[in-house]
CHARMM internal coordinates of N, CA and C (Angstrom, degrees):
IC EDIT
DIST 1 N 1 CA 1.4605
DIST 1 CA 1 C 1.5102
ANGL 1 N 1 CA 1 C 106.91
DIST 1 C 2 N 1.3181
ANGL 1 CA 1 C 2 N 115.34
DIHE 1 N 1 CA 1 C 2 N 129.51
DIST 2 N 2 CA 1.4984
ANGL 1 C 2 N 2 CA 119.76
DIHE 1 CA 1 C 2 N 2 CA 174.90
DIST 2 CA 2 C 1.5225
ANGL 2 N 2 CA 2 C 109.03
DIHE 1 C 2 N 2 CA 2 C -93.87
DIST 2 C 3 N 1.3122
ANGL 2 CA 2 C 3 N 115.03
DIHE 2 N 2 CA 2 C 3 N 174.94
DIST 3 N 3 CA 1.4733
ANGL 2 C 3 N 3 CA 121.07
DIHE 2 CA 2 C 3 N 3 CA -178.43
DIST 3 CA 3 C 1.5185
ANGL 3 N 3 CA 3 C 114.61
DIHE 2 C 3 N 3 CA 3 C -58.35
DIST 3 C 4 N 1.3249
ANGL 3 CA 3 C 4 N 116.20
DIHE 3 N 3 CA 3 C 4 N -41.16
DIST 4 N 4 CA 1.4711
ANGL 3 C 4 N 4 CA 119.93
DIHE 3 CA 3 C 4 N 4 CA 178.38
DIST 4 CA 4 C 1.5054
ANGL 4 N 4 CA 4 C 111.25
DIHE 3 C 4 N 4 CA 4 C -62.49
DIST 4 C 5 N 1.3598
ANGL 4 CA 4 C 5 N 117.80
DIHE 4 N 4 CA 4 C 5 N -43.32
DIST 5 N 5 CA 1.4551
ANGL 4 C 5 N 5 CA 122.46
DIHE 4 CA 4 C 5 N 5 CA 179.28
DIST 5 CA 5 C 1.5438
ANGL 5 N 5 CA 5 C 110.37
DIHE 4 C 5 N 5 CA 5 C -65.39
DIST 5 C 6 N 1.3124
ANGL 5 CA 5 C 6 N 116.60
DIHE 5 N 5 CA 5 C 6 N -38.61
DIST 6 N 6 CA 1.4680
ANGL 5 C 6 N 6 CA 121.82
DIHE 5 CA 5 C 6 N 6 CA 177.19
DIST 6 CA 6 C 1.5178
ANGL 6 N 6 CA 6 C 111.06
DIHE 5 C 6 N 6 CA 6 C -61.08
DIST 6 C 7 N 1.3421
ANGL 6 CA 6 C 7 N 116.22
DIHE 6 N 6 CA 6 C 7 N -47.62
DIST 7 N 7 CA 1.4987
ANGL 6 C 7 N 7 CA 121.63
DIHE 6 CA 6 C 7 N 7 CA -179.25
DIST 7 CA 7 C 1.5102
ANGL 7 N 7 CA 7 C 110.37
DIHE 6 C 7 N 7 CA 7 C -64.49
DIST 7 C 8 N 1.3279
ANGL 7 CA 7 C 8 N 117.46
DIHE 7 N 7 CA 7 C 8 N -34.04
DIST 8 N 8 CA 1.4686
ANGL 7 C 8 N 8 CA 121.71
DIHE 7 CA 7 C 8 N 8 CA -179.52
DIST 8 CA 8 C 1.5671
ANGL 8 N 8 CA 8 C 110.85
DIHE 7 C 8 N 8 CA 8 C -69.03
DIST 8 C 9 N 1.3580
ANGL 8 CA 8 C 9 N 114.36
DIHE 8 N 8 CA 8 C 9 N -38.55
DIST 9 N 9 CA 1.4640
ANGL 8 C 9 N 9 CA 118.94
DIHE 8 CA 8 C 9 N 9 CA -174.32
DIST 9 CA 9 C 1.5287
ANGL 9 N 9 CA 9 C 112.71
DIHE 8 C 9 N 9 CA 9 C -85.51
DIST 9 C 10 N 1.3447
ANGL 9 CA 9 C 10 N 118.76
DIHE 9 N 9 CA 9 C 10 N -33.59
DIST 10 N 10 CA 1.4371
ANGL 9 C 10 N 10 CA 122.33
DIHE 9 CA 9 C 10 N 10 CA -176.56
DIST 10 CA 10 C 1.5034
ANGL 10 N 10 CA 10 C 114.28
DIHE 9 C 10 N 10 CA 10 C -116.96
DIST 10 C 11 N 1.3210
ANGL 10 CA 10 C 11 N 116.62
DIHE 10 N 10 CA 10 C 11 N 144.41
DIST 11 N 11 CA 1.4560
ANGL 10 C 11 N 11 CA 121.05
DIHE 10 CA 10 C 11 N 11 CA 175.45
DIST 11 CA 11 C 1.5240
ANGL 11 N 11 CA 11 C 109.42
DIHE 10 C 11 N 11 CA 11 C -95.02
DIST 11 C 12 N 1.3402
ANGL 11 CA 11 C 12 N 116.15
DIHE 11 N 11 CA 11 C 12 N 168.39
DIST 12 N 12 CA 1.4713
ANGL 11 C 12 N 12 CA 120.68
DIHE 11 CA 11 C 12 N 12 CA -178.77
DIST 12 CA 12 C 1.5153
ANGL 12 N 12 CA 12 C 111.17
DIHE 11 C 12 N 12 CA 12 C -62.75
DIST 12 C 13 N 1.3037
ANGL 12 CA 12 C 13 N 120.51
DIHE 12 N 12 CA 12 C 13 N -30.22
DIST 13 N 13 CA 1.4551
ANGL 12 C 13 N 13 CA 121.96
DIHE 12 CA 12 C 13 N 13 CA 179.34
DIST 13 CA 13 C 1.5253
ANGL 13 N 13 CA 13 C 114.58
DIHE 12 C 13 N 13 CA 13 C -99.01
DIST 13 C 14 N 1.3306
ANGL 13 CA 13 C 14 N 116.02
DIHE 13 N 13 CA 13 C 14 N 10.77
DIST 14 N 14 CA 1.4256
ANGL 13 C 14 N 14 CA 120.49
DIHE 13 CA 13 C 14 N 14 CA -177.51
DIST 14 CA 14 C 1.5840
ANGL 14 N 14 CA 14 C 111.50
DIHE 13 C 14 N 14 CA 14 C -78.50
DIST 14 C 15 N 1.2949
ANGL 14 CA 14 C 15 N 114.33
DIHE 14 N 14 CA 14 C 15 N 178.86
DIST 15 N 15 CA 1.4625
ANGL 14 C 15 N 15 CA 121.41
DIHE 14 CA 14 C 15 N 15 CA 179.97
DIST 15 CA 15 C 1.5214
ANGL 15 N 15 CA 15 C 108.57
DIHE 14 C 15 N 15 CA 15 C -126.87
DIST 15 C 16 N 1.3451
ANGL 15 CA 15 C 16 N 119.04
DIHE 15 N 15 CA 15 C 16 N 78.54
DIST 16 N 16 CA 1.4689
ANGL 15 C 16 N 16 CA 118.72
DIHE 15 CA 15 C 16 N 16 CA -172.82
DIST 16 CA 16 C 1.5065
ANGL 16 N 16 CA 16 C 115.05
DIHE 15 C 16 N 16 CA 16 C -61.31
DIST 16 C 17 N 1.3242
ANGL 16 CA 16 C 17 N 117.54
DIHE 16 N 16 CA 16 C 17 N -34.02
DIST 17 N 17 CA 1.4823
ANGL 16 C 17 N 17 CA 121.75
DIHE 16 CA 16 C 17 N 17 CA 178.70
DIST 17 CA 17 C 1.5232
ANGL 17 N 17 CA 17 C 109.81
DIHE 16 C 17 N 17 CA 17 C -61.90
DIST 17 C 18 N 1.3426
ANGL 17 CA 17 C 18 N 114.66
DIHE 17 N 17 CA 17 C 18 N -46.72
DIST 18 N 18 CA 1.4540
ANGL 17 C 18 N 18 CA 120.12
DIHE 17 CA 17 C 18 N 18 CA -178.71
DIST 18 CA 18 C 1.5092
ANGL 18 N 18 CA 18 C 110.22
DIHE 17 C 18 N 18 CA 18 C -65.89
DIST 18 C 19 N 1.3173
ANGL 18 CA 18 C 19 N 117.11
DIHE 18 N 18 CA 18 C 19 N -41.96
DIST 19 N 19 CA 1.4368
ANGL 18 C 19 N 19 CA 120.49
DIHE 18 CA 18 C 19 N 19 CA -178.84
DIST 19 CA 19 C 1.5209
ANGL 19 N 19 CA 19 C 110.62
DIHE 18 C 19 N 19 CA 19 C -67.26
DIST 19 C 20 N 1.3433
ANGL 19 CA 19 C 20 N 120.40
DIHE 19 N 19 CA 19 C 20 N -35.04
DIST 20 N 20 CA 1.4206
ANGL 19 C 20 N 20 CA 121.80
DIHE 19 CA 19 C 20 N 20 CA 176.93
DIST 20 CA 20 C 1.5036
ANGL 20 N 20 CA 20 C 111.34
DIHE 19 C 20 N 20 CA 20 C -65.49
DIST 20 C 21 N 1.3357
ANGL 20 CA 20 C 21 N 117.98
DIHE 20 N 20 CA 20 C 21 N -39.10
DIST 21 N 21 CA 1.4652
ANGL 20 C 21 N 21 CA 122.30
DIHE 20 CA 20 C 21 N 21 CA 177.09
DIST 21 CA 21 C 1.5501
ANGL 21 N 21 CA 21 C 108.00
DIHE 20 C 21 N 21 CA 21 C -64.98
DIST 21 C 22 N 1.3253
ANGL 21 CA 21 C 22 N 117.98
DIHE 21 N 21 CA 21 C 22 N -43.53
DIST 22 N 22 CA 1.4754
ANGL 21 C 22 N 22 CA 119.48
DIHE 21 CA 21 C 22 N 22 CA 178.90
DIST 22 CA 22 C 1.4938
ANGL 22 N 22 CA 22 C 111.40
DIHE 21 C 22 N 22 CA 22 C -59.49
DIST 22 C 23 N 1.3484
ANGL 22 CA 22 C 23 N 120.22
DIHE 22 N 22 CA 22 C 23 N -41.46
DIST 23 N 23 CA 1.4258
ANGL 22 C 23 N 23 CA 123.53
DIHE 22 CA 22 C 23 N 23 CA 179.24
DIST 23 CA 23 C 1.5439
ANGL 23 N 23 CA 23 C 111.76
DIHE 22 C 23 N 23 CA 23 C -58.59
DIST 23 C 24 N 1.3011
ANGL 23 CA 23 C 24 N 117.19
DIHE 23 N 23 CA 23 C 24 N -45.06
DIST 24 N 24 CA 1.4590
ANGL 23 C 24 N 24 CA 122.35
DIHE 23 CA 23 C 24 N 24 CA -179.54
DIST 24 CA 24 C 1.5537
ANGL 24 N 24 CA 24 C 110.54
DIHE 23 C 24 N 24 CA 24 C -67.11
DIST 24 C 25 N 1.3380
ANGL 24 CA 24 C 25 N 115.36
DIHE 24 N 24 CA 24 C 25 N -45.70
DIST 25 N 25 CA 1.4523
ANGL 24 C 25 N 25 CA 119.82
DIHE 24 CA 24 C 25 N 25 CA 179.83
DIST 25 CA 25 C 1.5344
ANGL 25 N 25 CA 25 C 110.54
DIHE 24 C 25 N 25 CA 25 C -62.06
DIST 25 C 26 N 1.3246
ANGL 25 CA 25 C 26 N 116.54
DIHE 25 N 25 CA 25 C 26 N -40.46
DIST 26 N 26 CA 1.4505
ANGL 25 C 26 N 26 CA 119.43
DIHE 25 CA 25 C 26 N 26 CA 177.38
DIST 26 CA 26 C 1.5217
ANGL 26 N 26 CA 26 C 114.12
DIHE 25 C 26 N 26 CA 26 C -56.67
DIST 26 C 27 N 1.3265
ANGL 26 CA 26 C 27 N 115.51
DIHE 26 N 26 CA 26 C 27 N -37.44
DIST 27 N 27 CA 1.4773
ANGL 26 C 27 N 27 CA 121.23
DIHE 26 CA 26 C 27 N 27 CA 178.12
DIST 27 CA 27 C 1.5622
ANGL 27 N 27 CA 27 C 110.07
DIHE 26 C 27 N 27 CA 27 C -66.62
DIST 27 C 28 N 1.3505
ANGL 27 CA 27 C 28 N 115.47
DIHE 27 N 27 CA 27 C 28 N -37.60
DIST 28 N 28 CA 1.4497
ANGL 27 C 28 N 28 CA 120.37
DIHE 27 CA 27 C 28 N 28 CA -178.77
DIST 28 CA 28 C 1.5105
ANGL 28 N 28 CA 28 C 114.14
DIHE 27 C 28 N 28 CA 28 C -78.31
DIST 28 C 29 N 1.3296
ANGL 28 CA 28 C 29 N 114.14
DIHE 28 N 28 CA 28 C 29 N -37.83
DIST 29 N 29 CA 1.4790
ANGL 28 C 29 N 29 CA 122.28
DIHE 28 CA 28 C 29 N 29 CA -176.62
DIST 29 CA 29 C 1.5585
ANGL 29 N 29 CA 29 C 109.85
DIHE 28 C 29 N 29 CA 29 C -130.61
DIST 29 C 30 N 1.3382
ANGL 29 CA 29 C 30 N 115.06
DIHE 29 N 29 CA 29 C 30 N 72.87
DIST 30 N 30 CA 1.4501
ANGL 29 C 30 N 30 CA 117.21
DIHE 29 CA 29 C 30 N 30 CA -176.25
DIST 30 CA 30 C 1.5567
ANGL 30 N 30 CA 30 C 113.91
DIHE 29 C 30 N 30 CA 30 C -63.85
DIST 30 C 31 N 1.3154
ANGL 30 CA 30 C 31 N 114.92
DIHE 30 N 30 CA 30 C 31 N 150.01
DIST 31 N 31 CA 1.4303
ANGL 30 C 31 N 31 CA 122.18
DIHE 30 CA 30 C 31 N 31 CA 174.39
DIST 31 CA 31 C 1.5594
ANGL 31 N 31 CA 31 C 115.48
DIHE 30 C 31 N 31 CA 31 C 67.01
DIST 31 C 32 N 1.3412
ANGL 31 CA 31 C 32 N 115.16
DIHE 31 N 31 CA 31 C 32 N 22.63
DIST 32 N 32 CA 1.4466
ANGL 31 C 32 N 32 CA 118.31
DIHE 31 CA 31 C 32 N 32 CA 176.57
DIST 32 CA 32 C 1.5480
ANGL 32 N 32 CA 32 C 108.01
DIHE 31 C 32 N 32 CA 32 C -111.31
DIST 32 C 33 N 1.3041
ANGL 32 CA 32 C 33 N 118.08
DIHE 32 N 32 CA 32 C 33 N 136.70
DIST 33 N 33 CA 1.4452
ANGL 32 C 33 N 33 CA 123.14
DIHE 32 CA 32 C 33 N 33 CA 177.36
DIST 33 CA 33 C 1.5632
ANGL 33 N 33 CA 33 C 109.07
DIHE 32 C 33 N 33 CA 33 C -73.96
DIST 33 C 34 N 1.3519
ANGL 33 CA 33 C 34 N 118.32
DIHE 33 N 33 CA 33 C 34 N 125.29
DIST 34 N 34 CA 1.4588
ANGL 33 C 34 N 34 CA 118.51
DIHE 33 CA 33 C 34 N 34 CA -179.19
DIST 34 CA 34 C 1.5411
ANGL 34 N 34 CA 34 C 110.52
DIHE 33 C 34 N 34 CA 34 C -75.60
DIST 34 C 35 N 1.3098
ANGL 34 CA 34 C 35 N 113.49
DIHE 34 N 34 CA 34 C 35 N 147.90
DIST 35 N 35 CA 1.4505
ANGL 34 C 35 N 35 CA 121.37
DIHE 34 CA 34 C 35 N 35 CA 173.94
DIST 35 CA 35 C 1.5178
ANGL 35 N 35 CA 35 C 108.08
DIHE 34 C 35 N 35 CA 35 C -115.71
DIST 35 C 36 N 1.3184
ANGL 35 CA 35 C 36 N 117.55
DIHE 35 N 35 CA 35 C 36 N 116.65
DIST 36 N 36 CA 1.4340
ANGL 35 C 36 N 36 CA 122.17
DIHE 35 CA 35 C 36 N 36 CA -178.07
DIST 36 CA 36 C 1.5024
ANGL 36 N 36 CA 36 C 110.33
DIHE 35 C 36 N 36 CA 36 C -95.36
DIST 36 C 37 N 1.3097
ANGL 36 CA 36 C 37 N 116.02
DIHE 36 N 36 CA 36 C 37 N 122.64
DIST 37 N 37 CA 1.4459
ANGL 36 C 37 N 37 CA 122.55
DIHE 36 CA 36 C 37 N 37 CA 179.88
DIST 37 CA 37 C 1.5499
ANGL 37 N 37 CA 37 C 108.23
DIHE 36 C 37 N 37 CA 37 C -114.21
DIST 37 C 38 N 1.2881
ANGL 37 CA 37 C 38 N 113.81
DIHE 37 N 37 CA 37 C 38 N 135.43
DIST 38 N 38 CA 1.4889
ANGL 37 C 38 N 38 CA 119.33
DIHE 37 CA 37 C 38 N 38 CA 175.72
DIST 38 CA 38 C 1.5334
ANGL 38 N 38 CA 38 C 107.70
DIHE 37 C 38 N 38 CA 38 C -139.69
DIST 38 C 39 N 1.3273
ANGL 38 CA 38 C 39 N 112.38
DIHE 38 N 38 CA 38 C 39 N 146.28
DIST 39 N 39 CA 1.4656
ANGL 38 C 39 N 39 CA 119.19
DIHE 38 CA 38 C 39 N 39 CA -179.84
DIST 39 CA 39 C 1.5432
ANGL 39 N 39 CA 39 C 109.53
DIHE 38 C 39 N 39 CA 39 C -71.74
DIST 39 C 40 N 1.3171
ANGL 39 CA 39 C 40 N 116.33
DIHE 39 N 39 CA 39 C 40 N 144.01
DIST 40 N 40 CA 1.4592
ANGL 39 C 40 N 40 CA 121.68
DIHE 39 CA 39 C 40 N 40 CA 175.49
DIST 40 CA 40 C 1.5301
ANGL 40 N 40 CA 40 C 106.97
DIHE 39 C 40 N 40 CA 40 C -90.36
DIST 40 C 41 N 1.3298
ANGL 40 CA 40 C 41 N 118.54
DIHE 40 N 40 CA 40 C 41 N 122.36
DIST 41 N 41 CA 1.4695
ANGL 40 C 41 N 41 CA 120.61
DIHE 40 CA 40 C 41 N 41 CA 178.09
DIST 41 CA 41 C 1.5404
ANGL 41 N 41 CA 41 C 109.58
DIHE 40 C 41 N 41 CA 41 C -61.11
DIST 41 C 42 N 1.2993
ANGL 41 CA 41 C 42 N 114.88
DIHE 41 N 41 CA 41 C 42 N 139.16
DIST 42 N 42 CA 1.4830
ANGL 41 C 42 N 42 CA 121.05
DIHE 41 CA 41 C 42 N 42 CA -177.60
DIST 42 CA 42 C 1.5186
ANGL 42 N 42 CA 42 C 111.38
DIHE 41 C 42 N 42 CA 42 C -54.38
DIST 42 C 43 N 1.3489
ANGL 42 CA 42 C 43 N 117.82
DIHE 42 N 42 CA 42 C 43 N -42.74
DIST 43 N 43 CA 1.4518
ANGL 42 C 43 N 43 CA 118.77
DIHE 42 CA 42 C 43 N 43 CA -177.31
DIST 43 CA 43 C 1.5404
ANGL 43 N 43 CA 43 C 113.36
DIHE 42 C 43 N 43 CA 43 C -69.65
DIST 43 C 44 N 1.3404
ANGL 43 CA 43 C 44 N 117.43
DIHE 43 N 43 CA 43 C 44 N -17.43
DIST 44 N 44 CA 1.4720
ANGL 43 C 44 N 44 CA 121.44
DIHE 43 CA 43 C 44 N 44 CA 179.66
DIST 44 CA 44 C 1.5174
ANGL 44 N 44 CA 44 C 109.66
DIHE 43 C 44 N 44 CA 44 C -74.39
DIST 44 C 45 N 1.3767
ANGL 44 CA 44 C 45 N 119.06
DIHE 44 N 44 CA 44 C 45 N -19.22
DIST 45 N 45 CA 1.4377
ANGL 44 C 45 N 45 CA 119.41
DIHE 44 CA 44 C 45 N 45 CA -178.32
DIST 45 CA 45 C 1.5425
ANGL 45 N 45 CA 45 C 110.25
DIHE 44 C 45 N 45 CA 45 C -115.42
DIST 45 C 46 N 1.3461
ANGL 45 CA 45 C 46 N 115.29
DIHE 45 N 45 CA 45 C 46 N 23.16
DIST 46 N 46 CA 1.4542
ANGL 45 C 46 N 46 CA 118.37
DIHE 45 CA 45 C 46 N 46 CA 172.20
DIST 46 CA 46 C 1.5350
ANGL 46 N 46 CA 46 C 116.94
DIHE 45 C 46 N 46 CA 46 C 114.25
DIST 46 C 47 N 1.3171
ANGL 46 CA 46 C 47 N 115.46
DIHE 46 N 46 CA 46 C 47 N -1.53
DIST 47 N 47 CA 1.4625
ANGL 46 C 47 N 47 CA 117.88
DIHE 46 CA 46 C 47 N 47 CA 178.43
DIST 47 CA 47 C 1.5297
ANGL 47 N 47 CA 47 C 112.95
DIHE 46 C 47 N 47 CA 47 C -68.18
DIST 47 C 48 N 1.3080
ANGL 47 CA 47 C 48 N 119.09
DIHE 47 N 47 CA 47 C 48 N 156.62
DIST 48 N 48 CA 1.4542
ANGL 47 C 48 N 48 CA 120.78
DIHE 47 CA 47 C 48 N 48 CA -179.65
DIST 48 CA 48 C 1.5354
ANGL 48 N 48 CA 48 C 113.60
DIHE 47 C 48 N 48 CA 48 C -84.43
DIST 48 C 49 N 1.2943
ANGL 48 CA 48 C 49 N 119.45
DIHE 48 N 48 CA 48 C 49 N -25.55
DIST 49 N 49 CA 1.4362
ANGL 48 C 49 N 49 CA 123.08
DIHE 48 CA 48 C 49 N 49 CA -174.11
DIST 49 CA 49 C 1.5446
ANGL 49 N 49 CA 49 C 109.47
DIHE 48 C 49 N 49 CA 49 C -129.51
DIST 49 C 50 N 1.3733
ANGL 49 CA 49 C 50 N 117.05
DIHE 49 N 49 CA 49 C 50 N 128.82
DIST 50 N 50 CA 1.4540
ANGL 49 C 50 N 50 CA 118.24
DIHE 49 CA 49 C 50 N 50 CA -178.30
DIST 50 CA 50 C 1.5155
ANGL 50 N 50 CA 50 C 113.94
DIHE 49 C 50 N 50 CA 50 C -66.53
DIST 50 C 51 N 1.3320
ANGL 50 CA 50 C 51 N 118.22
DIHE 50 N 50 CA 50 C 51 N -14.77
DIST 51 N 51 CA 1.4271
ANGL 50 C 51 N 51 CA 120.80
DIHE 50 CA 50 C 51 N 51 CA 178.26
DIST 51 CA 51 C 1.5276
ANGL 51 N 51 CA 51 C 109.88
DIHE 50 C 51 N 51 CA 51 C -103.90
DIST 51 C 52 N 1.2564
ANGL 51 CA 51 C 52 N 117.79
DIHE 51 N 51 CA 51 C 52 N 114.26
DIST 52 N 52 CA 1.4681
ANGL 51 C 52 N 52 CA 121.83
DIHE 51 CA 51 C 52 N 52 CA 177.22
DIST 52 CA 52 C 1.5174
ANGL 52 N 52 CA 52 C 110.39
DIHE 51 C 52 N 52 CA 52 C -68.77
DIST 52 C 53 N 1.2935
ANGL 52 CA 52 C 53 N 118.91
DIHE 52 N 52 CA 52 C 53 N 135.60
DIST 53 N 53 CA 1.4211
ANGL 52 C 53 N 53 CA 121.78
DIHE 52 CA 52 C 53 N 53 CA -178.93
DIST 53 CA 53 C 1.5463
ANGL 53 N 53 CA 53 C 110.49
DIHE 52 C 53 N 53 CA 53 C -101.27
END
COOR INIT
IC SEED 1 N 1 CA 1 C
IC BUILD
């Protein structure tokens, strides 16, 4: 993929890594709705430091 193809496929606020994973998983497990899981940073739920020690 060259730069022009990349710009055509992905927007500035897109998630190309996540979309690439979805494409591969769709081939392995067709017709299943993906569930995206992400960790919640400790500081986002009230922690004092964004880096857990």
